[in-house]
Phi, psi and omega in degrees: 000323182292333179293325183291332180292328181287338184250050180269130180273172182298324179294322180292322180295318177295320180296317179297320178295318176297315178299319178295319177303313182288325183283315185265331182096166186284333183282329187275335186297316175301323179291318179297315178299318179296316177299313176298318176299315177299316179301318183290322179298311179300318178296316180293324177295314178299315179300316178296320177294320176301312178302317183294314176301319179299311180293321176300312182288325178280344175296323176296321178291320180294318175298317180298317180297318177296321177296315181297316179301314183293322180296315183294322181293317180292320178292328179290319178296318177301315182294318180296319177298318180297316180296319176300317181297314181294317184292324178290323176297318179294321177297318182295316183293319179299314178300314180301311177298322179297315178297317178299320177296317178297319179298312183297320183286332176289322180285332181283333179282338173287150174295127185247131175262133180275168181297323180295318179292323179296318182293321181295321183290324180280345177275146176279143182289138180269130180284126178254149175287142180298136179294129175244146179281138177295137178272144181289133183288145180280139180273138178263130179276000000 
């Protein structure tokens, strides 16, 4: 039924006005229009007041949400910076260890002389008597 009220044509409006004029008379129509105008003004005023109160009350919530949003954003940035610092430190340490491993593996592939082998090279060889086999003693008869 409310949808029909939205689609009132000009002829229907004129018909309603003529019926109102006949029913209420010409002297009562200005008073009715004044009353309708006051009612519409009060309705609009109440609607605007409700909107204003709603905006005022939600403004507090909006400020709270904005505060929370900014706090979360700043904390997220701090955490991101901390993660970046830790990851850069880990990369640095990883590269450092990798370089050390490469150095160690490079030295292991070169012929390496141990301390013992170096000592052996520096000492002069001792001449040993040739080993002789013991001869069997002759039995005396």
